[in-house]
C-alpha positions as CSV (number, residue, x, y, z in Angstrom):
1,X,62.4,134.3,37.7
2,X,61.6,131.3,35.7
3,X,60.4,128.2,37.6
4,X,63.5,126.2,36.5
5,X,65.8,128.9,38.0
6,X,63.8,129.0,41.2
7,X,64.0,125.2,41.6
8,X,67.7,125.2,40.9
9,X,68.4,127.8,43.5
10,X,66.2,125.9,46.0
11,X,68.1,122.7,45.4
12,X,71.5,124.3,45.6
13,X,71.9,124.0,49.4
14,X,71.0,120.3,49.2
15,X,73.5,119.7,46.4
16,X,76.3,121.5,48.3
17,X,75.4,120.2,51.7
18,X,74.5,122.1,54.8
19,X,77.9,122.1,56.3
20,X,76.7,120.0,59.2
21,X,78.0,116.4,59.1
22,X,75.4,113.6,58.9
23,X,74.7,112.1,62.2
24,X,76.8,109.1,63.2
25,X,74.8,106.2,64.5
26,X,74.9,102.7,65.9
27,X,75.4,99.7,63.7
28,X,71.7,98.8,63.0
29,X,72.8,95.3,61.8
30,X,74.7,94.5,65.0
31,X,73.6,91.3,66.9
32,X,73.3,93.3,70.1
33,X,71.6,96.6,70.2
34,X,70.1,98.4,73.2
35,X,68.1,101.6,73.6
36,X,66.9,103.3,76.7
37,X,65.5,106.7,77.8
38,X,65.1,108.7,81.0
39,X,63.9,112.1,82.0
40,X,66.2,114.0,84.4
41,X,64.9,116.9,86.5
42,X,68.0,119.0,86.3
43,X,69.5,121.7,84.1
44,X,70.7,120.5,80.7
45,X,74.1,122.1,81.4
46,X,74.5,120.0,84.5
47,X,73.4,116.7,82.8
48,X,75.8,117.3,79.9
49,X,78.7,118.3,82.2
50,X,78.3,115.2,84.3
51,X,78.0,112.8,81.4
52,X,80.9,114.2,79.4
53,X,83.3,114.6,82.4
54,X,84.6,111.1,81.7
55,X,87.4,111.3,84.4
56,X,84.7,111.8,87.1
57,X,82.7,108.7,86.1
58,X,84.2,106.5,88.9
59,X,82.7,109.0,91.4
60,X,79.1,108.3,90.4
61,X,79.1,105.1,88.2
62,X,79.8,102.2,90.7
63,X,80.8,99.9,87.8
64,X,83.5,102.2,86.5
65,X,86.8,101.7,88.4
66,X,89.0,104.1,86.4
67,X,88.8,106.6,83.5
68,X,91.7,108.7,82.2
69,X,91.5,111.2,79.3
70,X,94.3,111.0,76.7
71,X,94.2,114.8,76.0
72,X,92.9,117.9,77.8
73,X,90.1,120.2,76.7
74,X,86.4,119.6,75.8
75,X,85.5,116.3,74.2
76,X,85.7,116.6,70.4
77,X,85.9,114.1,67.5
78,X,89.1,112.2,68.0
79,X,89.2,112.7,71.8
80,X,89.8,109.4,73.6
81,X,90.0,108.0,77.1
82,X,91.0,104.7,78.6
83,X,88.6,103.3,81.2
84,X,87.7,100.1,83.0
85,X,84.2,98.9,83.9
86,X,82.5,95.8,85.1
87,X,85.7,93.7,84.8
88,X,86.6,95.0,81.3
89,X,89.9,96.7,81.7
90,X,91.7,99.3,79.5
91,X,88.8,100.1,77.1
92,X,89.8,102.9,74.7
93,X,86.8,105.0,73.7
94,X,87.1,107.6,71.0
95,X,84.6,110.4,70.3
96,X,83.2,110.2,66.7
97,X,80.9,113.1,66.8
98,X,79.8,115.8,69.2
99,X,77.1,118.5,69.2
100,X,77.6,120.2,72.6
101,X,74.7,119.8,75.0
102,X,72.8,117.9,72.3
103,X,74.5,114.7,71.2
104,X,77.7,112.7,71.6
105,X,78.8,109.5,69.9
106,X,81.8,107.4,70.9
107,X,83.0,103.9,70.4
108,X,85.8,101.5,69.9
109,X,87.0,98.0,70.3
110,X,87.3,96.2,73.6
111,X,88.2,92.5,74.0
112,X,86.9,91.6,70.5
113,X,83.7,93.7,70.8
114,X,83.3,96.8,68.7
115,X,80.9,99.2,70.4
116,X,79.2,102.4,69.1
117,X,77.4,104.5,71.7
118,X,75.1,107.4,71.0
119,X,73.8,109.8,73.6
120,X,71.1,112.4,72.8
121,X,70.1,115.2,75.2
122,X,66.8,117.2,74.6
123,X,65.5,119.9,76.8
124,X,61.8,119.2,77.5
125,X,59.1,120.8,79.6
126,X,59.4,118.2,82.3
127,X,63.3,118.1,82.3
128,X,66.1,116.8,80.2
129,X,65.2,113.8,78.0
130,X,68.2,111.5,77.7
131,X,68.2,108.9,75.0
132,X,71.0,106.4,74.6
133,X,71.6,103.6,72.2
134,X,74.5,101.2,71.8
135,X,75.5,98.5,69.4
136,X,78.0,95.7,69.8
137,X,79.5,93.5,67.1
138,X,82.4,91.0,67.0
139,X,83.0,87.3,67.6
140,X,82.3,87.3,71.3
141,X,78.9,88.9,70.6
142,X,78.0,86.4,68.0
143,X,79.1,83.6,70.3
144,X,77.0,84.7,73.2
145,X,74.3,87.1,71.9
146,X,71.6,86.5,74.5
147,X,73.9,86.9,77.5
148,X,75.6,90.1,76.1
149,X,72.2,91.5,75.1
150,X,71.0,91.2,78.7
151,X,74.3,92.6,80.0
152,X,74.1,95.7,77.7
153,X,70.4,96.3,78.5
154,X,71.1,96.2,82.2
155,X,74.2,98.4,81.9
156,X,72.4,101.2,80.0
157,X,69.5,101.1,82.5
158,X,71.9,101.4,85.5
159,X,74.0,104.1,83.8
160,X,70.9,106.3,83.1
161,X,69.6,105.9,86.6
162,X,73.0,106.7,88.1
163,X,73.2,109.8,85.8
164,X,69.7,110.9,87.0
165,X,70.6,110.4,90.6
166,X,73.8,112.4,90.2
167,X,72.3,115.2,88.2
168,X,69.2,115.6,90.5
169,X,71.3,115.5,93.7
170,X,70.5,118.6,95.6
171,X,73.4,120.4,97.1
172,X,72.4,121.9,100.5
173,X,71.8,125.6,100.4
174,X,73.8,127.7,102.8
175,X,71.9,128.2,106.0
176,X,70.7,131.7,106.5
177,X,70.9,133.5,109.8
178,X,67.4,133.2,111.3
179,X,68.1,135.2,114.4
180,X,65.5,138.0,115.1
């Protein structure tokens, strides 16, 4: 096969696309951006299930007072829920992208702040590496960047540690009969 034809065939998948949507990310130009990581010593399935069961957040995230899904089924692009956290009431978050057990992106507006939140889950030898990053834009952010930067940094740190604590929580094994 001529070199031109080989190059053309090799380039065809790039021209047509891979069928996998490009990753959605945070707003890299936002005035407030926070990134954080943690390793969780628990099965990936458990970590994913805990993080994506948004209606159960109030059970393990002390700052979340309520969270109600707007539609049943697994989270998928367009899924949304309304939740309240740290004095911010009736936040509507909508899933923008999901790759089950690997990545989820959600966001939306709340009290003049537009947030984009990305979560990535990677199975590693030492456990599940969870990376999160979030961006905030809007007039309230521009008006009080330093305060809101600190608030978001603290929030993500607490969220990750609460997720780790919940996922690593050992459920007692049933006691076996030890009689002779």
